[in-house]
N, C-alpha and C positions, 0 to 999 in steps of 0.2 A: 612384603605386604601380604603374601599368601597366608601367613600365620595369623595376621589380624582377622582375616575372613574366617579362618578355621576356628579361632577363638570365639568369634560371634556365633558361629553355628553350634559349636559344642556347648556354649553357654545356654543357648535356646533349648537344645535337646536336654541338657541336664535339668533345667527348670521344668521342662514338660514332664520329666519323670521323677521329680523331687518327692520323696516319701521318706518316712522314718526308716533308719537303717535297721536291718535285721542281723542277727548273729549268724556267722558263717558255720556250716556244718563241721563236724569234727575233722573229717578228712580234707576239708577245704575245697571240695569239688561239688559244684551244684549240678543237678541233673533234672531233666524233664522227661518223663516216661522212660527213665533209665538211661537217657542219653546226656552226656555232658554238654553244658551250655558254654558259649564263648566267654573268655575273659579278655581284659584289655587294660589300658593304662589307667592309673588312678585319676579320678575326677572326670573321666570320659563317660560317654553314654552310647548305646548302640541300639539300632532297631532290629528286632528279631522277627521273622515271619510269623504269621498267625499260628497259634498253638493248635494241634490237631483236635484236642478235646475242648478248646475254649470257644467262646462266642466269636463269630466272624467280626464283631465290632471291637475285639480286644487283641492286644499284642503283648509280648513279653518285654518288660523293661528291666534294665540292669543298671544299678548305680555303682560307680567305682569308689573305692576307699583307699586309704593310705597303703594298705597291704593287699589290695585286690578287691573283688566285688564285695559290697556290704549289704546289698539288697537285691532280691529278684521279685518282681511284682507283675501282676497282670493289670494293664491300664488301658484306657480308651485308645483307639487308633490315633497315632500321630499323623494326621493327614498331610501335614507339611512335608514329612519324610516320604510317606507312601506316594503322594502325588509326584514328588521329585523323582523317585525311583521309577515310577510308572512312565514318566515322560521318556526315560531312557529305555524302558523295557515295556512296550505296549502289551506284549504277550502276557507278562505278569499281571498287568491290570485286567486284561480280559479274563484270565484264569481266576483272579480274585473275585471279580464281579459274578462270573458264572457259577462259582462255588457258593456264593452267598445268595444268588437269585437264579437257581437252576430253571425255574418255571418260565423265565423271561426269554430264553433262547428260542423255543418253539414259537413264541408270540412274535418275536422280532423277525424270525425267518418268514412267517406268514405275512409280515408287513413290509417285506423288502421292496416290492414293486411300488407301493405308495411312497415309501421313504425315498426311493431312487427318483421317482417322478418329481417329488417336491424339491429335492436337492440338486439334481443334475439333468432333469428332463429337458430343460431349455437348451442343453448343449448336444446331447446324443440320446438316441433311443437306446433301450437295453441292448438290442442287437448290435448297434453301432459301437456301444461301449465295449462289448465282448470282443468285437473284431478289432477295435483300436488297440486294446491292451492284451489281446491274444489269450483270453481266458475262456474256460468252458462255463456252461450255465451253473454247474455246481460250484465252481470257483467264484463266479460272480456272486452267488447267494452267500457263500462263506465270507467274502470281502464285505458285503453290505451288512451282514449280521455283526461282524467284528467292529465295523465303524459305529454302528448303533450302540454296541456294548461299551466302546470307549467313551462315547458321548455321555451315556448314562453314568458311567463310572466317575467321570470328572464332575458331572452335575451333582452326584451324591457327595463327592468330596467337597465341592464348593458349598453345598448346603451345610455340611458339617462344620466347615471353617466359619461360615457366616454365623452359625449358632454360637460357636465359641466366642467370636468377636462381639456378637450381640450381648452375650452375658458379661463380657469384659467391659463393655460400655455402660452396663447397668440395665439392659433390657431383659425381658423374660422370654425364653425360648417357647415357641408355640402360642404366643400371645401377640395380638396386634400392639404395636408400640408407637409412641410419639417421641421424637427427639428434637430438642430445641437447642440450637447452637452447640451441637456436639454432645449434649447430655440428655439421657433418657428421662422422661417424666415418670415419676413413681405414682402408681395407682394402688393405694393400700387396701381399699375395701370394695372396689368395683373396677372392672377392666374395660378397655375400649372394645367396641364390637362393630361389625359391618352391617349396614342397613341399606340393602339394595345398591351395594357398591360404594356407599358413602361411609367413611370412618367416623363413628360417633364416640365421643369420650365423656366421662364424668366431668362436668364443668368445674366443680370446685377444685379437684386435684390439678387440672390444667391451669386454671387461673392463678391459683396460689403458687404454682411452679413459675409462673411469669411475674410473680411479685404483686399480684392483685388480690382483690377481695370480691366476695359474692354476697349480694343482699337479696333475699327472697321477699316477694309480696310487698314491695316498697309502696308507700302512700296508700296502703290498704287495697291495692289492686290485686285481685285474685289471679293466681298463676303467672304473676309477673316476676321477672328476674332482672336485676341490675348488676352489672359488673363494673368494678373500678380497677382499671389497669393503666399504668403510666399516667398520661394527661387526659385520658378518656373515661367517660361513663358510657356503657353500652346497655341499652334496654331492649328486652324482647319478652314474649309471652310463650308459655308452654303450648304447643300445638300450632303456633303461628310461624310463618316463614319470613317475616319482615323484622329487622332489627334497626334501631336508630343509634348512631354514635354521636355523642355530644363531646365537646371539648370543655374540660373543667377550667375554671378561672374566667377572667373577663378580658375583653379586647384582644383575643388571640388572633383574630382575623381568619379563623378557620370555621367554615359553616358546618352545621349539622349534616350528617351523611346517612342516607337510608340504604341498608344492605339487604339484599334478598338471599336467603339461605337455600342450599340445595335440598335440605331435608329439615322438617320441622322438629324442634326440640321435644323431647318426651321424658316422662318419669318412669324409671324401672327400678324395682326393689328399693324405693325411697331415694334414688339418685337421679339427678337431672342430667340428661345426655344432650350434647350439642354437636353439630358438625365441626370437626377440628379445623377444616379449611376455612370456615367462616371466622373463627377466632384468629387464625394466623393472618389472613389477608386483611381483616379490619384493623390489625395492629401494624401492618406494613411488612410482615414477614414474606419471604418467598416460600411457597409451599410445594413440596415435591413428594414423590412416593417411591420407596425402595422395595420392589417386589421380593428380592432375595431375603431381606431382613423383615419383610412384612411390617414396614414402619413408615409413618408419615413424617416427613422432614420439614421442620420450620427453620429457616435460615435468615439471619440478618447479616448481609455481607458488609454493611457499613460497620457493624459492631465487630465483626471478625477483622476487618482492616484496621480499625482503631486499636484492637487488642495487640495486633502485630506491630503497628507503627510506634507504639510507645517505647520500643527498644531500639528504634532506628532513626532518631531525629537527625543525626549527622548524615547518614547515608541518604535520607530523604531530602536534606538540604542540597546535597550534590545533585540528586534527581531533579529538583526544582530549578537548579541553575544550569542544567546541561542544555536547555533550549531557551530560545528567546521568549520573553514573557508576552503572550498574546492578549490582545484586547478585542472585545466584541466589535465587529464591523470594520476591522483593519486587516490589511493583507501583508504577507511576509514572503520573503524569498530565501531559499537555501541553495547554496552551490557546493558541490562536492567533487573532489578529484582524488583518484586513487590509482596506484600502480602495484602490480604483483609481478615479481620476478622469481621463476622457479628454475633452479639449476640441478641437473642430474649428473652426478659425477661418473666419469668413465675414463680411466687411466689408459685404456688401450686405444679407444677410438676417438677420444677427446670428449670433454664434457659438453652438454647441450643446455642452452638456456631458453626458456619459453617466457613470454611476457604477455600481460593483459593490462589494458588501460581502461579505467572506469570514469565516466563523467556523468553528472546528473544535475539537472536544474529543476527545482521544485517551487511551486507557488502554493501557498496555503493560508488558511484562516481557521476560525473556530468551527466551521461547518463543512469544509471540503479541502481537498489537496489534489493537485495534478502535477505530474513529473514527466520530464523527458530524460530517458536513460540511454546510455550507450556503453557497451562493453566490446572493445576491440582486442582481438587476439593476434599474436604474431603469426606470420605465415607458416612456420614449422609446426604449429599446433595441428593443422589439418592432417598432415602426414601421420602424426602420432595417433590421432583419433581413428583414422582409417586402419592403421596397423592393429589397434585394439579390437576393432569391430569385424574385420574380415582378413582372411589369410592372403598373403601375397601370391599364393599359388591359385587363387580363385580366378575364374574367367574374367577377362577384361571388362565385359559388360556389367558384371556384378560389382567390380571395383568402381566403375564409372557411376553406377547407380548410388552406391554408398557415398561417393564423393559429392554427388549432386545433393543428396540429403544433408550432408554435413555443411555444404555451402549455404543451404537454406537456413540451417540452424545458426550458423555464424552471422549471416546477413540479418537474421531476426534479432540477434543480440545487439547489433550495432545501431538499431533504430527502434526504440520501444517507447510507448507512452502508457501511463497509468493514471486513472482517476479514482479517488476514494471519497466517500461521503460519510458524514457522521451517522446518518440513518442506517448505514450498512452496505447499500448497493455500490458497486464499483465496476470499472471497465478497463480492459487491457487491449492495446493495439500494437502490432508489429508490421511494418510495411511489407516485409518479405512474405507474410502470410496471405496477402491479398491475392497473389497469383495462385496459391493453392485453393483458395475459396472461389476463384473466378470472379471476384468482385473487387471494387476499390473501397478503401477506407473501411475495413472490417474491424469491428470492436467486439471482443468477447466479454459478455456481462457476467458478473458473479455477485455474491452477496455475503459479506462478512458477518451479517447478523447485527442487530441493534446493540447488544451488549459490548461486543468487540469494537464496534464503531464508536460507541461512547468512550470506551477506554482509550482508543487510538487518538481521539480528538480532545481528550481532557487536557487542560493546561498542565504544564510540566509539574507544577506544585501539587495538583490533584492526583496525578498518576504516581502515587507513592508505592513503596515496596509492598505495603499491606494491601493496597487496592489491587495490585497486580496478582498477588498470591490469592486474595479473596476471590478474584474473578475465576481462578482455577477450581474453586470449590464447586462440587456438583450437588445441586439441590435434590437430586434423585439418588443420592448415595448416603446412607446413614453414617458411615464412618469418615466421610470425606472431610468434614469440618476439622476433626482431630488430625487427619492426615496433613492438612494444610498447616495447622499449628505445629506439627512435627517438622515440616520443612522449614518453618520460621525458626524453630528452636535450633535446628542445625545451622542455619545462617547466623543466628545470634551467637553461636559459639565462635564465629569468626569476625562478624561485622557489627555487633551491637555497640551501643554508645560506650559501654564500660570497657570496650577493647581499645578505645582511642585514648591518647594522652594529649591534653590541650595546654599549650604554652604560647603566650604572646599572640593569642587569637588564631593560632594554627593547631588543628587537631590532627595528630599523627597516629596511623595504625600500622603495625608491623606484624606480618604473619610469616613465621618460619616453620621449620619442620617440627620443632617442639610444640608449636601452637597446634599443628595438625594432630600430633599424637595426643595432645590434651583432649581432643574430642573423644578419645577412647577411655576417658576416666571411668573407673568402675569395672573395667575388664581385667584389671590387675595384670598388665603386660609384664612379661618377664624381661630381664636384661637382654636375653637372646632375641626376643621379639623386637625390642627397641633397637638393638644393634643391627638387626637385619633390615629394618625400615630405614635406618640412617645410612646403611651401606648402599642402599639403592639410589641415594641422592648424593651427588657431589656438592650441590648448592641448591638452596630453595629459599627465596625471600621475596615477599611482596611488601612494598611500602606505599601507603597512600597518605597524602597530605591535603587537608581541606581547610580553606580559609573561611573567614566569618560569613562571606556571602554564598558559600557553597562551591566556589571554584575549586577544582581538584587537579592534583598531579599524582600519577601512579607509575611506579616502575616495578617490573616483574623480571626476576631472573630464576630460571630453573634448569638444572643440569642433572641428568641421570647417568649412572654408570652402566656399562654394558653388562648384561646378565642373561643367563639362560638362552643364549642365541640371539637376544635382542640387542641391537647396537645402542650405544649411548646417544643422548640427544641433548640439545641446549636450546632454550627459548629465552630471548631477551626482548622486552617490550617496554615502551615509554608512551604514556598518554597524558595529554593536557587538555582540559575542557573547562569552559566557563562562558556563560551568556550566549550559548548557541554556537560557539566556536570550538572546533575539535582539531587536534593534531595527534596523530598516532604513527608510530613506527614499530615494526616487529621483525625479528629475524629468527628463523626456526632452522636449526642445523641438525641433520641426522648423520652421525659419523659414517664416512665411507659411502654414503648413498646420495646425499644431496642437501640443498638448503633452499629456503624460501625467504624472500624479503618483501615486506608490505609497507607501503606508506599511504596515509589517508589524511586529507584535510577537508574540513567542512566549515562554512561560514553562513551566518544568518543575518538578515537585515530587513527593515521595513520596505514595502514595495507598493507601487501605485496600482499595478495590475493584480487582479484576483485570479484564483484557480478556475479551471474548467469544472463544471459541476455535472456534466453529462456529455456524451459524444456529440460532435458538431452536427448540425442539421444536414441531412442527406447521407449520413453514414449508415452502413449496414451493421446492425447490432444482433449478435447471437447470444441469447441469454442462457446462463447456467440454469440447471433444473432446480437445485435446492441450495439453501444457504450453507455456508461452512459450519461444521460442528466441531468443537474441541472438547 
């Protein structure tokens, strides 16, 4: 499999240096400043350090041919390679940046105290830092300058990469941009601009990119503008900050909406400019800002989810059937039991087996869920944990202290409660923590955030593969929409509808090693590459069967051969799920080292009692400071 990665890397590098071939010199030796340049295998590519006489933004690129190098060119810095090398060799990065920006060194040296105070002042004073790490004042100054240089270096590299990616997505480097669902809006004759921090855009280019039309001075009203987009008409006037959105058609049940704009529309060089956030929000887009790309991001997660889900109707049918179908106002109960057995092979002293038993009872409805959880570990787990954490030669009091801490942890795992709500707030309780807090019935509050809460409590049919992936898209990242689509494409190569074969109402999917290698189509794998990949696996097969209602059965068998000092391993797993019921068994065996066995069962049914929605009256609640962010 190493060669598959190497092929990917060499392909990327070859494309980055792709130029028309040049004729080789008569003696077949290329030189720069009289020195021969390296040669290498046909079809390869190599990064050569910055040329002495070239711009610091250029490197030497070499393209291989059937009989050796066929081209030597000076090209822009391949920051993907430079950054990768620099992570391995920070000194090279510092030297590169220093040579390109010699004036910055003195500036950074003069700024050391301010930099240190901002980054580390809360931990140590300068004097404490020097004493802690045993450095002189001059060494301290040098370290802080080098750290600033590295940060600037990678910032410059990140900027360069962002510019290249922005161009690849259709944006214009050095220009404010607007990206709608992963595609940059093109502004052919007027460009976006910032007005007191508000991004203003030529309205016609944006509206037409959204599939709409612009009408000026409708009904003979001077300075009036009407937009037709989707099912809406939007009216506003030049210089005013109020717009009105009407729904086209009759009996839609949707009232007119008045919107206040952050900045009044204006005319410049014959073009009408409007706040891009106003257009986005009035149409229901999420609006974000990517400072690295200098781009306003308009994102429609529902559209992204729908675009993905069209390839996964069978998989989404399984998703819809994996949980009991919830109804508003009704309560449900889920019971789960699981066991884990881990055996460590030891032919001299005898093998040891460690066990864990998990039980959980959950009450839930469409608005909240509460669960009682217990994880009990076998007695010999304690000795193993202590052995990992502290040497047996340590003082008895230290070992006793570690044992006491471990007992608290294990006691905590045996008695836990969790409350989650659709709005996001949740709470966690463990009886063993009461003693540490010095109070009874202590609950730790946290906040999942509204979006994750909504996704967690969506009915099984609503939480599709597309909605889960769309949730991952970051509205403050210009390329993220396309990144999520890339993830979906990768999954489609394995799990899309066309990978299933349906017979007698049963859809069957089979994934074997040839299927995986098929994901590398276009890389022109050699017979040697394929043989190496196949030699790594003795067996690889995943079979999924889905019935008409979405009930699913899946079996997995994977066995690898021992290679490069790594032992062979085998995984065998069987899963059956339907209507909220789950049965799973798994066995994981590593040759000569050990094996793990897992069994898990879960059932769901209607219940008369509802979940807790907050800690009980009289409980002590310690709230987390901020919501979780993903």
